[in-house]
C-alpha positions in Angstrom: -11.8 -0.5 6.4 -9.5 -1.0 3.4 -7.3 2.1 3.3 -4.8 3.1 0.5 -1.4 1.6 1.2 0.7 3.6 -1.3 0.9 7.2 -2.4 -0.5 6.2 -5.8 -3.6 4.6 -4.2 -4.0 7.6 -1.8 -3.8 10.0 -4.8 -6.3 7.8 -6.7 -8.7 7.8 -3.7 -9.0 11.6 -3.9 -7.7 12.1 -0.3 -6.9 15.7 0.5 -4.3 16.5 3.2 -5.6 19.5 5.2 -3.6 21.8 7.6 -4.3 20.8 11.2 -6.3 24.1 11.9 -8.6 23.3 8.9 -9.0 19.7 10.0 -9.9 20.7 13.6 -12.2 23.4 12.3 -14.1 21.0 10.0 -14.5 18.4 12.7 -15.7 21.1 15.2 -18.3 22.3 12.7 -19.4 18.7 12.1 -19.8 18.2 15.9 -21.7 21.5 16.2 -24.0 20.5 13.4 -24.8 17.1 15.0 -25.1 18.8 18.4 -22.4 16.5 19.9 -20.7 17.4 23.1 -17.4 19.1 22.5 -15.2 18.7 25.6 -16.6 15.8 27.8 -15.9 16.2 31.5 -15.3 20.0 31.4 -17.8 21.5 33.8 -18.6 25.2 34.5 -17.1 26.8 31.4 -20.1 26.2 29.0 -20.8 29.9 28.7 -17.3 31.3 29.0 -14.2 29.4 28.0 -15.8 26.8 25.7 -17.5 29.4 23.4 -14.2 31.4 23.3 -12.3 28.2 22.3 -15.0 27.4 19.7 -14.6 30.9 18.2 -10.8 30.7 18.2 -10.9 27.4 16.4 -13.5 28.6 13.9 -11.2 31.7 13.2 -8.2 29.4 12.9 -6.4 31.1 15.8 -3.6 29.7 17.9 -4.8 29.1 21.4 -3.0 29.9 24.7 -4.7 29.0 27.9 -3.8 30.9 31.0 -5.2 30.6 34.5 -4.6 29.4 38.0 -4.0 25.8 39.0 -7.1 23.6 38.9 -8.9 25.4 36.2 -9.0 22.5 33.8 -6.4 23.9 31.3 -4.5 20.7 30.9 -7.6 18.6 30.9 -9.1 20.8 28.1 -6.0 20.7 26.0 -5.9 16.9 26.3 -9.3 16.8 24.8 -8.3 18.8 21.7 -7.3 15.6 19.8 -11.0 14.6 19.8 -11.3 17.2 17.1 -8.7 15.6 14.9 -9.6 13.1 12.1 -9.7 9.5 13.4 -6.6 8.6 11.3 -4.3 10.3 8.7 -1.9 8.9 6.2 1.9 9.4 6.6 4.8 8.0 4.7 5.5 4.6 6.3 8.1 4.8 9.1 8.4 8.6 9.0 9.6 10.1 12.3 7.8 13.4 11.6 4.5 12.2 10.1 5.3 13.5 6.6 2.5 14.5 4.3 2.7 11.7 1.6 2.1 14.3 -1.2 4.7 16.9 0.1 7.3 15.2 2.2 9.9 17.5 3.9 12.3 15.2 5.8 15.3 13.9 3.8 14.4 10.2 4.3 11.0 10.7 2.8 12.0 13.1 0.0 14.6 10.5 -1.0 12.1 7.7 -0.8 9.7 9.6 -3.1 12.5 10.6 -5.4 13.6 7.0 -5.8 10.2 5.2 -5.8 7.6 7.8 -6.8 4.0 7.0 -6.0 4.9 3.4 -5.1 6.1 4.6 -1.6 4.2 2.9 1.1 2.0 4.8 3.5 0.6 4.0 6.9 -2.3 5.5 8.9 -1.8 6.9 12.3 -4.5 7.5 14.9 -5.4 10.8 16.4 -3.9 9.8 19.7 -0.5 9.5 18.1 -0.8 13.2 16.9 -0.8 14.8 20.4 2.2 15.6 22.4 2.8 17.6 25.5 5.8 18.6 27.5 6.0 19.8 31.0 8.0 23.0 31.1 10.6 22.1 33.7 13.9 23.9 34.1 15.8 21.0 32.5 14.0 21.1 29.2 16.4 21.9 26.4 16.1 23.1 22.8 17.3 19.6 21.8 14.3 18.1 23.7 11.9 20.4 21.8 13.4 20.8 18.4 16.1 18.1 18.1 19.8 17.7 17.9 22.6 15.8 16.1 22.7 12.1 17.0 26.3 11.1 16.9 25.5 7.4 16.9 23.2 7.8 13.9 25.9 9.8 12.2 28.6 7.3 12.9 26.6 4.1 12.0 25.3 5.7 8.8 28.7 7.3 8.0 27.1 10.8 7.8 28.7 14.1 8.4 27.3 15.9 11.5 25.9 18.6 9.2 23.9 16.0 7.2 20.2 16.1 7.7 20.0 12.4 8.3 22.1 12.8 11.4 19.3 14.7 13.2 17.4 13.2 16.1 14.1 15.1 15.9 12.6 16.6 19.1 9.1 16.5 20.3 7.8 19.4 18.2 8.9 18.0 14.8 7.6 14.5 15.8 4.2 16.1 16.4 4.1 17.5 12.9 0.5 17.5 11.6 -0.7 17.2 15.2 -1.3 19.2 18.4 1.6 20.1 20.7 1.1 21.6 24.2 3.5 23.0 26.8 2.3 22.8 30.3 3.9 25.1 32.8 4.9 23.9 36.2 2.7 25.2 39.0 4.2 28.0 41.1 5.4 26.3 44.3 4.9 29.6 46.2 1.1 29.7 45.6 
């Protein structure tokens, strides 16, 4: 398929960037209308958990899965990306999957300011829009949110307070996607 390669071509195509909750909701509705299976391999929750998740998605709620070990929480979460679009456009090379029409990172804002709608875009698959982190005791805010990268600051001659000196953590890098934190099982159980 020949997809738009610049912001101008994307705008001309009529493509609409949707919030993730809206995208997931629309794709869920499409699957329900076609009577397609929703969460392949999840057995025993067809009348309990799955309908509750469907209702939560339709209502655009955030979802928190709680339960004992072995109740398919992680497996279920890893199937959520099947409800994302096959691909979405981002500004080419963006670390945080910036919306081509409304970039937020300094690099992309500057690119659009300098080159306007001629900025190149790329298309990333749904698999690249899912991240998870195991909640171990050594996880830091820097891992999740980000931190100053002294090498980036030095090589680009940036002050540490400059936005370009940031190394983005897993949450910003999952912008326009699905992020999950998995808790360690209780070793005393």
